C-alpha positions as CSV (number, residue, x, y, z in Angstrom):
1,X,31.3,180.3,66.4
2,X,34.6,178.6,67.2
3,X,34.7,179.7,70.8
4,X,34.9,176.8,73.3
5,X,32.3,177.5,76.0
6,X,33.5,174.7,78.3
7,X,37.3,175.4,78.2
8,X,38.2,171.7,77.5
9,X,39.8,169.9,74.6
10,X,42.6,172.5,74.7
11,X,45.4,169.9,74.3
12,X,48.1,172.5,73.3
13,X,47.5,174.1,76.7
14,X,47.9,170.7,78.3
15,X,51.3,170.3,76.7
16,X,52.4,173.9,77.2
17,X,51.5,174.0,80.9
18,X,52.9,170.6,81.7
19,X,56.1,171.5,79.9
20,X,56.5,174.8,81.8
21,X,56.1,173.2,85.2
22,X,58.3,170.2,84.4
23,X,61.0,172.4,82.9
24,X,60.9,174.6,86.0
25,X,61.2,171.6,88.3
26,X,64.1,170.2,86.1
27,X,65.9,173.5,86.2
28,X,65.8,173.7,90.0
29,X,66.7,170.0,90.7
30,X,69.2,169.3,87.9
31,X,68.8,165.5,88.3
32,X,71.9,163.4,88.1
33,X,71.4,159.8,89.1
34,X,68.5,157.4,88.6
35,X,67.0,158.4,92.0
36,X,66.8,162.1,91.0
37,X,65.1,161.1,87.7
38,X,62.6,158.9,89.5
39,X,61.7,161.8,91.8
40,X,61.3,164.2,88.9
41,X,59.4,161.6,86.9
42,X,56.9,161.0,89.7
43,X,56.2,164.7,90.0
44,X,56.0,165.0,86.2
45,X,53.3,162.3,86.1
46,X,51.3,164.2,88.6
47,X,51.6,167.4,86.6
48,X,50.6,165.8,83.3
49,X,47.6,164.1,84.9
50,X,46.5,167.4,86.4
51,X,46.6,169.5,83.3
52,X,45.1,166.7,81.1
53,X,41.9,167.2,83.2
54,X,42.2,170.9,83.6
55,X,42.4,171.7,79.9
56,X,42.0,168.4,78.1
57,X,39.2,166.1,79.2
58,X,37.5,166.5,82.6
59,X,37.4,162.8,83.5
60,X,36.7,163.5,87.2
61,X,33.8,165.8,86.5
62,X,32.5,163.4,83.9
63,X,32.5,160.5,86.4
64,X,31.0,162.6,89.1
65,X,28.6,164.5,86.9
66,X,25.4,162.8,88.1
67,X,26.3,163.3,91.8
68,X,27.5,166.9,91.2
69,X,24.2,167.9,89.4
70,X,22.3,166.6,92.5
71,X,24.8,168.2,95.0
72,X,25.0,171.6,93.3
73,X,21.7,171.9,91.5
74,X,21.7,174.7,88.8
75,X,25.4,174.6,88.2
76,X,26.7,173.8,84.8
77,X,29.1,171.1,85.9
78,X,30.9,170.8,82.6
79,X,31.7,174.5,82.5
80,X,35.4,175.1,83.1
81,X,35.0,177.1,86.4
82,X,33.1,174.2,87.9
83,X,36.2,172.1,87.6
84,X,37.5,174.0,90.7
85,X,35.7,171.3,92.6
86,X,36.3,172.6,96.2
87,X,34.8,176.0,95.2
88,X,31.9,174.2,93.5
89,X,31.2,171.9,96.3
90,X,31.4,174.7,98.9
91,X,29.1,176.8,96.9
92,X,31.6,179.7,96.7
93,X,30.3,182.5,94.5
94,X,32.3,184.7,92.1
95,X,35.3,183.8,89.9
96,X,37.0,180.8,91.5
97,X,40.4,182.1,90.3
98,X,40.0,184.8,92.9
99,X,38.6,182.7,95.7
100,X,40.5,182.2,99.0
101,X,41.2,178.6,98.1
102,X,42.7,179.5,94.8
103,X,44.9,182.2,96.4
104,X,46.0,179.8,99.1
105,X,46.8,177.2,96.5
106,X,48.9,179.7,94.6
107,X,50.8,180.4,97.8
108,X,51.6,176.7,98.2
109,X,52.7,176.4,94.6
110,X,54.9,179.5,94.6
111,X,56.3,178.5,98.0
112,X,57.2,175.1,96.7
113,X,59.2,176.5,93.9
114,X,60.9,179.0,96.2
115,X,61.9,176.1,98.5
116,X,63.1,174.0,95.5
117,X,65.2,176.9,94.2
118,X,66.8,177.7,97.5
119,X,67.4,174.0,98.3
120,X,69.1,173.3,95.0
121,X,71.6,176.2,95.4
122,X,72.7,174.8,98.8
123,X,72.8,171.2,97.6
124,X,74.7,172.1,94.4
125,X,77.4,174.0,96.4
126,X,77.8,171.2,98.9
127,X,78.1,168.6,96.1
128,X,80.7,170.7,94.3
129,X,82.8,170.9,97.4
130,X,82.3,167.3,98.4
131,X,80.7,168.1,101.8
132,X,77.4,167.4,103.5
133,X,74.6,170.0,102.8
134,X,73.6,171.5,106.2
135,X,73.2,175.2,105.5
136,X,70.1,177.2,104.6
137,X,67.0,175.1,104.3
138,X,69.1,172.0,104.9
139,X,69.6,173.3,108.4
140,X,65.8,173.1,108.9
141,X,64.8,169.9,107.1
142,X,66.9,167.1,105.7
143,X,64.8,166.8,102.4
144,X,63.7,170.2,101.3
145,X,63.5,169.2,97.7
146,X,60.9,166.5,98.4
147,X,59.1,168.9,100.7
148,X,59.0,171.4,97.8
149,X,57.4,168.8,95.5
150,X,54.8,168.0,98.2
151,X,53.9,171.7,98.7
152,X,53.4,172.2,94.9
153,X,51.2,169.1,94.7
154,X,49.1,170.2,97.7
155,X,48.7,173.6,96.1
156,X,47.3,172.0,92.9
157,X,45.0,169.7,94.9
158,X,43.5,172.8,96.5
159,X,43.1,174.4,93.2
160,X,41.9,171.6,90.9
161,X,41.4,168.2,92.6
162,X,41.0,165.2,90.3
163,X,40.5,161.5,91.0
164,X,43.8,160.5,89.4
165,X,45.9,163.1,91.3
166,X,44.1,162.4,94.6
167,X,45.1,158.7,94.1
168,X,48.6,159.6,93.0
169,X,49.3,162.0,95.9
170,X,49.6,159.4,98.8
171,X,51.5,157.1,96.4
172,X,54.0,159.9,95.7
173,X,54.4,160.5,99.4
174,X,55.4,156.9,99.8
175,X,57.8,157.1,96.8
176,X,59.5,160.2,98.3
177,X,59.7,158.6,101.7
178,X,61.5,155.6,100.2
179,X,63.8,157.8,98.1
180,X,64.6,159.7,101.3
181,X,65.5,156.5,103.1
182,X,67.8,155.5,100.3
183,X,69.5,158.9,100.3
184,X,69.9,158.6,104.0
185,X,71.7,155.2,103.7
186,X,74.0,156.7,101.0
187,X,74.8,159.7,103.2
188,X,75.6,157.5,106.2
189,X,78.1,155.6,104.1
190,X,79.6,158.7,102.7
191,X,79.7,160.9,105.8
192,X,79.4,158.5,108.7
193,X,79.1,160.1,112.2
194,X,78.8,163.6,110.7
195,X,75.5,162.6,109.0
196,X,74.3,160.7,112.1
197,X,74.7,163.9,114.2
198,X,73.0,165.9,111.4
199,X,70.1,163.4,111.3
200,X,69.7,163.6,115.1
201,X,69.5,167.4,115.0
202,X,67.4,168.1,111.9
203,X,63.9,166.7,111.1
204,X,63.3,165.0,107.8
205,X,60.4,166.9,106.3
206,X,58.6,169.1,108.9
207,X,60.7,171.8,110.5
208,X,60.4,172.2,114.2
209,X,59.1,175.6,115.1
210,X,61.0,175.8,118.4
211,X,64.3,174.6,117.0
212,X,66.9,177.0,116.0
213,X,69.5,176.1,113.4
214,X,72.7,175.1,114.9
215,X,75.7,177.0,113.6
216,X,78.5,174.8,112.3
217,X,81.9,175.4,113.7
């Protein structure tokens, strides 16, 4: 039999899935300068590390196998479904692909790509016209593109957590915060008081629920 009972060692799937998500992100962000490429590169590293364990070699499961066999006795920890570690650790029954956690994770991932697409359209139009992006999602948060990447990563961490991606996630948060500060400095030089007023009005990453978007004159 050639069937793979564990669902690992599927390196073509690693390449295919990584390429699909990276190309999607690239098509929505259209990086121009080195800062944009660093942002996309950091996200791409997370995606490759994720799918390398999801379909390639389950490093996290391997390292935790002894503890997992004690924690979830009777579970075949090297079976592919057991790689959904939150479902495994919580003892959720049934196909993990249809668990509440998986469905919520899909919502985060889809929501992240929707935010990325909507933010890119606003930013592209503003850059083309040489003005500050303040419409749409940019009227709710100053950095929707970074928020989108964070939502997607949170979704994948809910779906398939691994030690490398859990380590990478807080590092990427710091990277995006630093990139945002550099963008802010550039915007202040380019737009001056207009950006200062925009910054005072609109939060950086987390939209205020009781704040309505101000209409521009």
